[in-house]
C-alpha positions as CSV (number, residue, x, y, z in Angstrom):
1,M,107.2,202.2,96.4
2,N,108.9,199.2,95.0
3,W,109.6,198.3,98.7
4,I,105.8,198.2,99.5
5,A,104.9,196.0,96.6
6,A,107.9,193.7,97.4
7,S,107.0,193.5,100.9
8,L,103.3,192.6,100.0
9,A,104.4,189.9,97.8
10,G,106.4,188.4,100.4
11,V,103.3,188.4,102.6
12,A,101.4,186.9,100.1
13,G,104.2,184.5,99.4
14,L,104.3,183.7,103.1
15,V,100.4,183.1,103.0
16,L,100.4,180.7,100.1
17,L,103.6,178.6,101.5
18,A,101.3,178.6,105.0
19,L,98.1,177.2,103.3
20,V,100.3,174.5,101.1
21,L,101.6,173.4,104.6
22,V,98.2,173.1,106.0
23,V,96.6,171.5,103.2
24,T,99.6,168.9,103.0
25,V,99.5,168.2,106.8
26,T,95.6,167.6,106.4
27,L,95.3,165.8,103.4
28,W,98.5,163.7,102.9
29,P,97.1,159.9,103.2
30,R,97.9,158.0,106.6
31,E,98.2,154.9,107.7
32,N,96.2,153.1,110.9
33,P,99.2,153.4,113.1
34,F,97.9,150.2,114.5
35,R,96.9,148.5,111.6
36,A,100.2,146.4,111.3
37,Q,100.6,145.2,114.8
38,G,96.6,145.9,116.1
39,L,95.7,144.0,118.8
40,T,93.4,141.0,118.4
41,A,90.0,141.1,119.9
42,E,90.9,138.6,122.9
43,Q,93.9,140.8,123.7
44,Q,92.2,143.9,123.6
45,R,89.5,142.2,126.2
46,A,92.3,140.9,128.1
47,I,93.2,144.6,128.8
48,E,90.0,145.8,129.2
49,L,89.6,143.5,131.8
50,K,93.1,144.3,133.6
51,N,91.7,147.8,133.4
52,G,88.1,147.0,135.6
53,V,85.8,146.6,132.8
54,V,83.2,144.1,133.7
55,F,81.7,142.2,130.5
56,D,80.0,139.6,132.7
57,Q,75.9,140.0,131.5
58,I,74.4,140.0,135.2
59,Y,71.5,142.3,134.9
60,P,68.5,141.5,133.1
61,F,68.1,144.1,130.7
62,R,65.3,144.7,127.5
63,D,66.5,145.5,124.0
64,T,64.5,148.7,122.2
65,H,65.1,151.0,119.6
66,F,64.1,154.8,118.9
67,V,63.5,155.7,115.1
68,T,64.6,159.2,114.2
69,G,63.1,161.6,112.0
70,D,65.7,160.6,109.1
71,G,65.1,156.9,109.7
72,A,68.1,155.8,111.9
73,R,67.6,153.3,114.2
74,I,69.2,154.1,117.6
75,A,69.5,150.6,119.7
76,A,69.3,150.8,123.5
77,R,68.9,148.8,126.6
78,L,66.6,149.0,129.4
79,F,67.9,148.4,132.4
80,G,65.0,149.0,135.7
81,P,61.1,149.5,135.8
82,D,59.2,151.6,133.5
83,T,57.9,153.4,136.9
84,A,60.8,154.7,138.1
85,A,60.8,158.5,139.3
86,N,64.3,158.5,137.6
87,V,65.3,157.9,133.8
88,I,68.8,158.0,133.4
89,V,69.9,158.2,129.5
90,L,73.5,156.8,129.3
91,V,76.1,157.5,126.9
92,H,79.0,155.7,126.1
93,G,82.4,156.9,125.0
94,I,84.9,156.3,122.1
95,G,84.4,152.6,120.8
96,A,83.1,151.3,124.1
97,A,79.2,150.7,123.2
98,G,77.5,147.2,123.8
99,D,78.3,144.8,126.4
100,R,80.6,146.5,128.9
101,W,77.6,148.7,130.0
102,N,75.5,145.6,131.2
103,N,77.2,145.9,134.8
104,P,77.7,149.9,135.4
105,A,74.2,150.4,134.1
106,G,72.7,147.6,136.5
107,L,74.4,148.6,139.1
108,L,73.1,152.1,138.6
109,S,69.8,151.3,138.1
110,T,69.3,149.0,141.1
111,T,71.3,151.4,143.4
112,A,69.7,154.6,142.5
113,K,66.3,152.6,142.0
114,T,66.2,154.5,138.4
115,Q,65.8,153.4,134.8
116,V,68.3,153.3,132.9
117,V,68.7,153.6,129.3
118,A,72.0,153.0,127.8
119,V,72.0,153.9,124.3
120,D,74.2,152.8,121.1
121,L,75.3,156.2,119.4
122,R,74.6,156.3,115.7
123,G,77.6,154.1,114.2
124,H,78.2,152.1,117.0
125,N,77.1,148.6,118.0
126,N,73.4,147.7,117.3
127,S,72.5,151.2,116.2
128,S,72.4,152.0,112.3
129,G,74.8,154.5,110.3
130,T,78.0,154.5,109.0
131,R,80.6,152.8,111.5
132,Y,82.2,155.8,113.7
133,D,80.8,158.6,111.2
134,V,77.9,160.9,111.3
135,D,76.3,162.6,108.0
136,H,77.0,166.1,110.1
137,F,78.3,167.9,113.1
138,G,76.1,167.4,116.1
139,Q,74.3,164.5,115.1
140,Y,74.9,162.6,118.1
141,E,73.4,165.2,120.1
142,D,70.3,165.6,117.5
143,D,69.3,161.7,117.8
144,L,69.9,162.5,121.7
145,A,67.0,164.7,121.5
146,E,64.7,162.7,119.6
147,V,65.2,160.0,122.1
148,I,64.7,162.1,125.0
149,T,61.7,163.8,123.6
150,F,60.3,160.2,123.2
151,L,60.9,159.3,126.9
152,G,59.5,162.8,127.8
153,T,56.3,162.0,125.8
154,A,56.0,158.2,127.0
155,R,57.0,159.2,130.8
156,P,55.6,162.6,131.4
157,D,55.9,162.3,135.1
158,A,59.5,161.1,135.0
159,R,62.5,163.0,135.7
160,I,64.8,162.5,132.9
161,W,68.9,162.9,133.1
162,L,71.6,162.8,130.7
163,A,74.8,160.9,131.7
164,G,78.0,160.4,129.3
165,H,81.1,158.5,130.1
166,S,84.4,159.8,128.5
167,M,83.4,161.4,125.0
168,G,80.0,160.8,126.1
169,G,80.3,163.4,128.7
170,G,81.5,165.7,126.0
171,I,78.4,164.8,123.8
172,A,76.1,165.7,127.0
173,L,78.2,169.2,126.9
174,R,77.3,169.5,123.5
175,Y,74.1,168.4,124.1
176,A,73.4,171.5,126.7
177,L,74.5,174.1,124.1
178,K,71.9,172.7,121.5
179,R,69.2,175.1,120.5
180,D,65.3,174.1,120.8
181,R,66.1,170.5,123.2
182,P,64.4,169.0,125.7
183,R,65.2,170.3,128.8
184,L,66.3,167.8,131.4
185,S,66.7,167.6,135.4
186,G,70.1,167.4,135.2
187,Y,73.6,165.7,134.1
188,L,76.1,163.1,135.5
189,L,79.5,163.3,133.7
190,F,81.4,160.4,134.1
191,A,85.3,160.7,133.6
192,P,84.0,163.5,130.6
193,Y,86.2,164.4,128.1
194,F,86.4,168.2,128.0
195,G,89.3,168.7,125.3
196,P,92.1,171.3,125.3
197,G,92.8,173.0,129.0
198,P,93.3,171.6,132.9
199,T,91.7,168.3,132.2
200,E,94.1,167.1,129.4
201,P,96.7,164.7,130.7
202,K,100.1,166.4,131.8
203,T,102.2,163.3,130.1
204,P,100.8,161.0,127.0
205,Q,99.4,158.1,128.1
206,P,101.9,154.9,127.4
207,D,100.7,152.4,125.4
208,S,97.4,154.5,124.7
209,P,94.7,152.3,123.1
210,L,93.7,155.6,121.1
211,H,95.9,157.5,118.5
212,I,94.1,160.8,117.8
213,D,95.9,163.0,114.5
214,R,96.3,166.4,115.7
215,L,97.6,167.5,112.9
216,R,94.6,167.2,110.7
217,I,92.5,168.0,113.4
218,T,93.9,171.3,113.4
219,G,93.8,171.7,109.6
220,L,90.6,170.7,109.4
221,I,89.4,173.1,112.1
222,A,91.1,175.7,109.7
223,F,89.4,174.6,106.8
224,N,85.8,174.7,108.4
225,A,86.6,178.2,109.4
226,M,87.0,179.0,105.9
227,G,83.5,177.4,104.9
228,L,85.3,174.4,103.4
229,E,83.5,171.3,104.5
230,A,84.5,168.5,101.9
231,F,87.0,166.8,103.9
232,N,84.8,166.1,107.3
233,H,85.0,162.4,106.3
234,L,88.7,161.8,106.6
235,H,89.7,159.8,109.8
236,V,91.4,161.3,112.5
237,A,91.0,158.7,115.2
238,H,92.0,155.1,115.6
239,L,91.6,152.4,117.9
240,N,94.3,150.3,118.5
241,L,91.9,147.2,117.7
242,P,91.4,144.5,115.4
243,P,91.4,145.4,111.7
244,E,87.6,145.3,111.0
245,Y,87.3,148.0,113.5
246,P,87.4,151.2,111.6
247,S,88.8,154.6,112.5
248,Y,87.2,157.7,113.7
249,T,86.0,160.7,111.0
250,F,86.2,164.1,112.1
251,R,83.1,164.8,112.0
252,A,82.4,162.1,114.7
253,I,85.3,163.4,116.8
254,A,84.4,167.3,116.5
255,S,80.6,165.6,117.6
256,G,81.9,164.6,120.9
257,L,83.0,167.6,122.7
258,P,82.0,171.3,122.2
259,M,84.6,172.8,119.2
260,P,85.8,176.2,119.3
261,P,85.0,179.3,120.2
262,Q,82.6,177.0,122.3
263,T,84.4,175.4,125.5
264,A,83.5,172.8,128.5
265,E,82.5,175.9,130.6
266,D,80.1,176.9,127.7
267,G,78.7,173.6,128.0
268,L,78.8,173.4,132.0
269,A,76.8,177.1,132.2
270,A,74.2,175.7,129.8
271,M,73.4,172.8,131.8
272,E,69.9,173.3,133.8
273,G,69.8,171.6,137.3
274,N,72.5,169.7,138.9
275,V,75.4,168.4,137.5
276,I,78.1,165.4,139.1
277,I,81.4,164.8,138.2
278,V,82.5,161.2,139.0
279,A,86.4,160.3,138.1
280,G,89.1,157.9,139.4
281,D,92.4,159.7,140.5
282,E,94.4,157.2,138.2
283,D,92.7,158.1,135.2
284,A,95.8,158.0,132.2
285,A,93.2,159.2,129.6
286,V,92.2,162.2,131.8
287,N,93.5,165.0,134.5
288,T,91.0,164.5,136.7
289,A,92.5,167.0,139.1
290,G,91.8,169.4,136.7
291,Y,87.7,169.2,136.9
292,A,87.9,171.1,139.8
293,E,89.6,173.6,138.0
294,V,86.9,173.8,134.8
295,A,84.0,173.4,137.4
296,A,85.1,176.0,140.1
297,P,82.7,178.8,138.7
298,F,79.7,176.8,139.0
299,S,77.9,175.8,142.4
300,H,75.3,173.9,140.6
301,V,78.3,171.5,139.8
302,E,79.7,168.9,142.1
303,V,83.1,166.9,141.7
304,K,83.7,163.8,143.1
305,I,87.5,161.8,142.7
306,L,87.5,158.0,143.9
307,P,90.8,156.9,144.8
308,G,92.5,154.2,143.3
309,H,90.4,153.9,140.1
310,G,91.3,154.7,136.2
311,H,88.9,155.7,133.4
312,D,87.1,152.6,133.6
313,S,86.8,150.8,136.6
314,F,85.1,153.4,138.9
315,L,81.8,152.7,136.9
316,N,81.8,148.9,138.5
317,D,82.5,150.3,141.9
318,R,79.2,150.5,144.0
319,K,80.5,153.6,145.7
320,T,79.9,155.3,142.3
321,H,76.4,154.5,141.9
322,D,75.6,155.4,145.8
323,L,77.1,159.2,145.0
324,V,74.8,159.1,142.0
325,A,71.9,157.9,144.3
326,A,72.6,160.4,146.9
327,F,72.9,163.2,143.8
328,L,69.5,162.0,142.3
329,N,67.5,161.9,145.9
330,G,68.8,165.3,146.7
331,S,71.0,164.4,150.2
332,L,74.3,165.2,148.1
333,N,75.0,168.9,149.2
334,V,75.2,170.8,145.5
335,G,74.1,174.3,144.8
336,D,70.9,174.7,143.5
337,R,71.7,178.5,142.2
338,S,71.3,178.9,138.5
339,P,75.1,178.8,136.4
340,H,74.7,182.4,135.9
341,E,74.2,183.3,139.9
342,A,76.7,180.2,140.3
343,Q,79.4,182.1,138.5
344,A,78.8,184.8,140.7
345,T,79.3,182.7,144.1
346,H,81.5,180.3,144.8
347,G,82.5,176.8,143.2
348,P,82.2,173.3,144.1
349,E,83.7,171.2,146.5
350,K,86.2,168.8,145.4
351,E,86.2,165.8,147.7
352,I,88.3,162.6,147.8
353,L,86.3,159.4,149.1
354,A,88.1,156.8,151.2
355,G,88.3,153.6,149.8
356,N,87.2,150.3,152.0
């Protein structure tokens, strides 16, 4: 029987060693990898302009805000008339709130004849809250549910849609999976972040402006699986931005996409109405060729890939908003079956749109 005891002791030792390694990897102090050589605001702006971001404040808008149940102030900019038949709630991605959305939101509003409500997520830009943090997992979609409830009450005749870019698309997936939420007419996903799977880049993005601490994230996921939530405030995502920009906490990043065991496919299946995914074929942050694979089981999902565009530039191309206009008015051919029926039939068409 001594060999049994020895074997058990050996297994226990290995488990203990594994736990020590996980704890060490997760809790070992980190430095922001960009802190020493972080870009100045001018350098970052020049890079974003090169990548197709438009900062010119061309379109008129009205500032507004929504107050949540916990007293937080969610800032937003309204584009287009209050009488528009369609209202689009537009959610930004990581570190991308503010002025950069004037041109995309204005183009979307004027081209598709909609009202666009461009929100600043909690902890971003003009919204209240700790910068790049949330109080609990899922607070982004909780805030959106309150915003959409208010809009639905104020405009009971309007069709309300949820749109998200990059991490904002991941938040839209989480919203669809949320219980007891206001229902929507459909979803618009712009280069959405789906997490691990076919849409992950096949090679690391050179000179990426974002550093993700995957080891720490893995450790914190393991901690949370064991019910240990005391370290969710730790930073796991760092932007190559001026020092005054903080890093994202695990709570915030984990609130930006479905977390295991939920997947992007689960989010798409939960989305009511029709869904359109639009992205550029030169996106270095996302493998856009993978969208068709993820969306294939769902005939209520349409995938459109614009040639010659990266992660941001397609947002400022009128072709994108022409697509959205056709999607909203029903002239774009998208299946209208429920997600459950769609899984039993065929997937969406992937179309490469020719440029001018």
